[in-house]
MIDREN-409623 format. One record per residue (C-alpha): residue number from 1; x negated, z, y negated; chain. Coordinates in steps of 0.25 Angstrom, whole numbers, plus 5000, padded with zeros to 4 digits. Layout:
BEGIN
R   num     xx     zz     yy   cadena
R   NUM      X      Z      Y        A
...
//
This chain:
BEGIN
R   num     xx     zz     yy   cadena
R     1   5255   4887   4820        A
R     2   5259   4897   4831        A
R     3   5262   4893   4845        A
R     4   5267   4899   4858        A
R     5   5263   4897   4872        A
R     6   5272   4903   4883        A
R     7   5265   4908   4895        A
R     8   5254   4917   4901        A
R     9   5245   4909   4909        A
R    10   5232   4901   4908        A
R    11   5240   4889   4904        A
R    12   5246   4896   4892        A
R    13   5232   4902   4888        A
R    14   5226   4888   4888        A
R    15   5238   4882   4881        A
R    16   5237   4893   4870        A
R    17   5222   4892   4869        A
R    18   5223   4877   4867        A
R    19   5234   4878   4856        A
R    20   5226   4889   4849        A
R    21   5215   4879   4847        A
R    22   5223   4872   4837        A
R    23   5220   4875   4822        A
R    24   5235   4874   4819        A
R    25   5238   4886   4828        A
R    26   5238   4900   4823        A
R    27   5242   4907   4836        A
R    28   5247   4903   4850        A
R    29   5256   4914   4856        A
R    30   5256   4915   4871        A
R    31   5268   4921   4878        A
R    32   5265   4930   4885        A
R    33   5250   4925   4886        A
R    34   5239   4932   4894        A
R    35   5226   4939   4893        A
R    36   5219   4927   4888        A
R    37   5228   4923   4878        A
R    38   5228   4937   4873        A
R    39   5213   4936   4869        A
R    40   5213   4922   4864        A
R    41   5212   4918   4849        A
R    42   5224   4913   4842        A
R    43   5233   4916   4854        A
R    44   5242   4928   4855        A
R    45   5250   4933   4867        A
R    46   5265   4935   4865        A
R    47   5271   4945   4875        A
R    48   5284   4938   4876        A
R    49   5290   4930   4888        A
R    50   5305   4930   4884        A
R    51   5309   4917   4879        A
R    52   5319   4922   4868        A
R    53   5308   4931   4863        A
R    54   5298   4920   4863        A
R    55   5308   4911   4855        A
R    56   5309   4923   4845        A
R    57   5294   4924   4844        A
R    58   5292   4909   4842        A
R    59   5303   4909   4830        A
R    60   5297   4921   4824        A
R    61   5282   4916   4824        A
R    62   5286   4902   4821        A
R    63   5279   4897   4833        A
R    64   5276   4882   4832        A
R    65   5279   4879   4846        A
R    66   5278   4885   4860        A
R    67   5272   4880   4873        A
R    68   5277   4885   4887        A
R    69   5266   4886   4897        A
R    70   5272   4891   4910        A
R    71   5284   4886   4918        A
R    72   5292   4899   4919        A
R    73   5297   4899   4904        A
R    74   5300   4884   4905        A
R    75   5308   4886   4917        A
R    76   5315   4898   4909        A
R    77   5319   4889   4898        A
R    78   5310   4893   4887        A
R    79   5309   4879   4881        A
R    80   5324   4878   4881        A
R    81   5325   4891   4874        A
R    82   5314   4888   4863        A
R    83   5321   4874   4860        A
R    84   5334   4881   4858        A
R    85   5328   4890   4848        A
R    86   5322   4878   4841        A
R    87   5308   4881   4845        A
R    88   5297   4871   4849        A
R    89   5292   4873   4863        A
R    90   5284   4864   4873        A
R    91   5290   4864   4887        A
R    92   5301   4858   4896        A
R    93   5315   4864   4896        A
R    94   5320   4873   4907        A
R    95   5327   4861   4913        A
R    96   5315   4852   4912        A
R    97   5306   4863   4918        A
R    98   5313   4861   4931        A
R    99   5302   4851   4934        A
R   100   5294   4864   4937        A
R   101   5304   4875   4939        A
R   102   5310   4868   4951        A
R   103   5302   4860   4961        A
R   104   5315   4854   4967        A
R   105   5319   4849   4953        A
R   106   5306   4843   4951        A
R   107   5305   4836   4964        A
R   108   5320   4831   4963        A
R   109   5316   4826   4949        A
R   110   5304   4818   4954        A
R   111   5312   4812   4965        A
R   112   5323   4808   4955        A
R   113   5313   4801   4946        A
R   114   5304   4795   4956        A
R   115   5292   4804   4952        A
R   116   5282   4804   4964        A
R   117   5282   4818   4972        A
R   118   5282   4824   4986        A
R   119   5293   4823   4995        A
R   120   5301   4836   4995        A
R   121   5314   4844   4999        A
R   122   5320   4856   4993        A
R   123   5326   4868   5000        A
R   124   5333   4881   4998        A
R   125   5335   4884   5013        A
R   126   5322   4888   5020        A
R   127   5326   4883   5034        A
R   128   5329   4869   5028        A
R   129   5315   4869   5021        A
R   130   5308   4873   5034        A
R   131   5315   4862   5042        A
R   132   5310   4852   5031        A
R   133   5296   4857   5031        A
R   134   5296   4856   5047        A
R   135   5300   4842   5045        A
R   136   5290   4838   5035        A
R   137   5278   4846   5041        A
R   138   5266   4852   5034        A
R   139   5259   4851   5024        A
R   140   5271   4853   5015        A
R   141   5273   4860   5001        A
R   142   5284   4871   4999        A
R   143   5287   4874   4984        A
R   144   5296   4885   4978        A
R   145   5306   4877   4969        A
R   146   5305   4886   4957        A
R   147   5293   4892   4949        A
R   148   5284   4900   4957        A
R   149   5272   4902   4948        A
R   150   5264   4891   4955        A
R   151   5265   4898   4969        A
R   152   5278   4891   4974        A
R   153   5271   4879   4981        A
R   154   5266   4880   4995        A
R   155   5258   4869   5001        A
R   156   5260   4872   5016        A
R   157   5250   4866   5025        A
R   158   5257   4870   5038        A
R   159   5272   4871   5042        A
R   160   5271   4886   5043        A
R   161   5266   4888   5029        A
R   162   5277   4879   5024        A
R   163   5288   4886   5031        A
R   164   5282   4899   5027        A
R   165   5283   4894   5012        A
R   166   5298   4892   5014        A
R   167   5300   4906   5019        A
R   168   5292   4912   5008        A
R   169   5300   4904   4997        A
R   170   5314   4902   5002        A
R   171   5314   4914   5012        A
R   172   5306   4925   5005        A
R   173   5309   4921   4991        A
R   174   5294   4921   4988        A
R   175   5296   4914   4975        A
R   176   5310   4920   4971        A
R   177   5319   4910   4964        A
R   178   5308   4900   4963        A
R   179   5309   4898   4978        A
R   180   5324   4897   4980        A
R   181   5321   4882   4984        A
R   182   5309   4876   4990        A
R   183   5303   4862   4988        A
R   184   5296   4857   5001        A
R   185   5288   4844   4998        A
R   186   5277   4835   5005        A
R   187   5263   4840   5003        A
R   188   5256   4829   4995        A
R   189   5241   4826   4996        A
R   190   5231   4822   4985        A
R   191   5226   4828   4973        A
R   192   5235   4835   4962        A
R   193   5233   4833   4947        A
R   194   5240   4840   4936        A
R   195   5247   4830   4926        A
R   196   5252   4837   4914        A
R   197   5259   4831   4902        A
R   198   5265   4835   4889        A
R   199   5280   4830   4887        A
R   200   5289   4830   4875        A
R   201   5302   4825   4881        A
R   202   5298   4811   4881        A
R   203   5283   4809   4879        A
R   204   5271   4813   4888        A
R   205   5257   4817   4885        A
R   206   5248   4819   4897        A
R   207   5238   4831   4897        A
R   208   5225   4830   4903        A
R   209   5225   4828   4918        A
R   210   5221   4841   4926        A
R   211   5221   4846   4941        A
R   212   5222   4860   4946        A
R   213   5218   4867   4959        A
R   214   5230   4874   4965        A
R   215   5224   4880   4977        A
R   216   5217   4894   4976        A
R   217   5204   4891   4983        A
R   218   5193   4881   4982        A
R   219   5195   4868   4989        A
R   220   5210   4868   4986        A
R   221   5211   4879   4997        A
R   222   5220   4891   4997        A
R   223   5234   4894   4992        A
R   224   5241   4886   4980        A
R   225   5240   4893   4967        A
R   226   5245   4890   4952        A
R   227   5231   4883   4950        A
R   228   5217   4888   4952        A
R   229   5210   4879   4942        A
R   230   5212   4865   4935        A
R   231   5204   4854   4928        A
R   232   5206   4843   4918        A
R   233   5205   4831   4918        A
R   234   5209   4828   4933        A
R   235   5201   4816   4937        A
R   236   5211   4812   4948        A
R   237   5221   4808   4937        A
R   238   5215   4795   4933        A
R   239   5221   4786   4922        A
R   240   5228   4778   4932        A
R   241   5234   4791   4939        A
R   242   5237   4797   4925        A
R   243   5245   4785   4921        A
R   244   5253   4785   4935        A
R   245   5256   4800   4934        A
R   246   5262   4797   4920        A
R   247   5270   4785   4925        A
R   248   5274   4790   4938        A
R   249   5276   4805   4935        A
R   250   5276   4810   4921        A
R   251   5285   4799   4914        A
R   252   5295   4798   4925        A
R   253   5296   4814   4924        A
R   254   5298   4813   4909        A
R   255   5308   4802   4910        A
R   256   5316   4809   4922        A
R   257   5317   4822   4914        A
R   258   5322   4814   4902        A
R   259   5332   4807   4911        A
R   260   5337   4820   4916        A
R   261   5339   4825   4902        A
R   262   5327   4834   4903        A
R   263   5317   4828   4894        A
R   264   5303   4835   4897        A
R   265   5295   4842   4887        A
R   266   5283   4851   4889        A
R   267   5271   4850   4899        A
R   268   5274   4843   4912        A
R   269   5264   4845   4924        A
R   270   5264   4835   4936        A
R   271   5256   4840   4948        A
R   272   5253   4826   4954        A
R   273   5247   4824   4968        A
R   274   5238   4812   4968        A
R   275   5235   4806   4982        A
R   276   5224   4797   4986        A
R   277   5223   4782   4982        A
R   278   5220   4773   4970        A
R   279   5225   4779   4957        A
R   280   5235   4768   4955        A
R   281   5243   4770   4968        A
R   282   5239   4784   4973        A
R   283   5251   4793   4976        A
R   284   5254   4803   4965        A
R   285   5266   4813   4967        A
R   286   5270   4825   4958        A
R   287   5268   4838   4965        A
R   288   5275   4846   4954        A
R   289   5279   4847   4940        A
R   290   5276   4858   4930        A
R   291   5282   4860   4917        A
R   292   5270   4865   4910        A
R   293   5255   4864   4911        A
R   294   5248   4868   4923        A
R   295   5240   4880   4924        A
R   296   5228   4879   4926        A
R   297   5228   4865   4921        A
R   298   5231   4869   4907        A
R   299   5218   4876   4905        A
R   300   5209   4864   4907        A
R   301   5218   4855   4900        A
R   302   5219   4863   4888        A
R   303   5204   4864   4888        A
R   304   5203   4849   4886        A
R   305   5212   4847   4875        A
R   306   5205   4844   4862        A
R   307   5217   4841   4852        A
R   308   5227   4851   4846        A
R   309   5237   4854   4857        A
R   310   5247   4859   4846        A
R   311   5249   4845   4841        A
R   312   5252   4840   4855        A
R   313   5263   4851   4857        A
R   314   5269   4848   4843        A
R   315   5270   4833   4846        A
R   316   5276   4836   4860        A
R   317   5286   4846   4854        A
R   318   5290   4835   4844        A
R   319   5292   4824   4855        A
R   320   5280   4817   4850        A
R   321   5270   4818   4862        A
R   322   5268   4803   4862        A
R   323   5260   4805   4849        A
R   324   5251   4816   4855        A
R   325   5238   4815   4861        A
R   326   5228   4826   4867        A
R   327   5213   4825   4865        A
R   328   5207   4829   4878        A
R   329   5192   4834   4880        A
R   330   5186   4825   4890        A
R   331   5179   4836   4897        A
R   332   5184   4842   4910        A
R   333   5191   4856   4910        A
R   334   5192   4865   4922        A
R   335   5200   4878   4923        A
R   336   5197   4888   4935        A
R   337   5208   4899   4938        A
R   338   5203   4913   4940        A
R   339   5214   4919   4949        A
R   340   5217   4934   4952        A
R   341   5214   4940   4966        A
R   342   5224   4937   4976        A
R   343   5229   4925   4969        A
R   344   5239   4917   4972        A
R   345   5246   4927   4981        A
R   346   5246   4940   4974        A
R   347   5236   4940   4963        A
R   348   5230   4953   4958        A
R   349   5232   4957   4944        A
R   350   5226   4967   4934        A
R   351   5211   4964   4936        A
R   352   5203   4964   4923        A
R   353   5196   4952   4919        A
R   354   5182   4958   4915        A
R   355   5175   4946   4911        A
R   356   5178   4932   4905        A
R   357   5169   4920   4902        A
R   358   5168   4917   4887        A
R   359   5177   4906   4883        A
R   360   5170   4894   4877        A
R   361   5175   4880   4872        A
R   362   5173   4875   4886        A
R   363   5177   4886   4895        A
R   364   5189   4895   4893        A
R   365   5196   4906   4902        A
R   366   5211   4905   4901        A
R   367   5219   4917   4905        A
R   368   5231   4916   4915        A
R   369   5234   4929   4922        A
R   370   5228   4939   4913        A
R   371   5233   4949   4902        A
R   372   5226   4959   4892        A
R   373   5227   4973   4897        A
R   374   5221   4984   4889        A
R   375   5211   4974   4883        A
R   376   5207   4969   4897        A
R   377   5211   4955   4903        A
R   378   5218   4958   4917        A
R   379   5223   4948   4927        A
R   380   5238   4947   4928        A
R   381   5240   4935   4937        A
R   382   5235   4926   4948        A
R   383   5228   4916   4940        A
R   384   5220   4924   4930        A
R   385   5211   4915   4922        A
R   386   5207   4900   4921        A
R   387   5193   4897   4916        A
R   388   5193   4883   4910        A
R   389   5181   4875   4907        A
R   390   5178   4861   4901        A
R   391   5166   4853   4903        A
R   392   5161   4839   4904        A
R   393   5163   4838   4919        A
R   394   5171   4845   4929        A
R   395   5159   4851   4935        A
R   396   5154   4857   4922        A
R   397   5168   4862   4919        A
R   398   5168   4869   4933        A
R   399   5154   4875   4930        A
R   400   5159   4881   4916        A
R   401   5172   4886   4922        A
R   402   5166   4893   4934        A
R   403   5155   4899   4925        A
R   404   5165   4905   4916        A
R   405   5172   4910   4929        A
R   406   5160   4917   4933        A
R   407   5160   4925   4920        A
R   408   5175   4929   4922        A
R   409   5178   4942   4930        A
R   410   5190   4949   4936        A
R   411   5192   4955   4950        A
R   412   5197   4946   4960        A
R   413   5196   4933   4953        A
R   414   5197   4920   4961        A
R   415   5195   4906   4958        A
R   416   5192   4892   4964        A
R   417   5178   4887   4962        A
R   418   5181   4872   4963        A
R   419   5191   4869   4952        A
R   420   5189   4855   4948        A
R   421   5183   4850   4961        A
R   422   5192   4838   4962        A
R   423   5187   4833   4949        A
R   424   5172   4833   4953        A
R   425   5165   4821   4958        A
R   426   5168   4819   4973        A
R   427   5153   4822   4976        A
R   428   5155   4836   4969        A
R   429   5169   4840   4974        A
//
């Protein structure tokens, strides 16, 4: 069979790589893909981003099904268009994708359906937002309402920083239309876990647990980013907490969407803040919903899948996820992002990647911000590569990933040296 993955990042490279492992798959097309998918076996880049052109290609090539990686085409209605054309595609509709494309919509939805989340208020008027911030005090979180490529969240530790964020978003229009509204919410404490599930409109299949590192620098210091690394499984999500998140977050979300006439299919990602306390009672609150898999969480999750993922997607598209299982490798996988110089503010592009570590069964370099240019892979974005390794322990996975990073070279590369530290025994971390 032939498949299509829509997107150009590390998440899409990892999804395409895992799907291409299936003996049933002839070719996985990635639209538009990147420098890594351009070099991979049984994967071909497709230089098309227009939705109607993609539909024509899928019909012409008799693509079995399409998987959407990033949020932008979901918010643009790609699923609605494919379904109208009678084509199989995995992802939420444009209306359902509002859970990610509008933070105000997501917060109001959670309040309507008693899903635990931080207290918040939404503003279009900068002075009203500033008055609210002064009343609440710092630390406080300011979010652009719409999609801002992972850069629209400011965790302000001081009043001055929070008020400046309002000026940037509502005053200067830093995020364009995505910043026409801001959501201001309380700053939660605890440890964040990435809880990702597959949905078919009524049934839910949990993926392996994972946890990412949002801050740029070691020790969770520096500015927020789209993610500097991740690992799976996440020890903080005990079986008790897993059951609670399913019961208190995932099932109420599925039921609430169905009740509102928007049955949810596709990947659903809940960023869950877990505070201190016994697992049966410790506070859990949803920081955000994403309507797709996380990046870089996808890379270690895909490394750990042992079963044929094409079969899981087929059952999801048939509304039979209750019949699906995924076989997981018991080992730990870790992905470390290599970012460009000046990331996340104004990342430098155009640097040649002069050396890669050799891919093995236990260590693979997934590409994100790269493309082939005259036979050379060059950087095209902020997060360039995600070196992903799997081993019997988090410590050994770290060693393998960082050894591969030492063999990978491009000017200005930056990365954290402590990815996975929360999963280490307390004596080591």
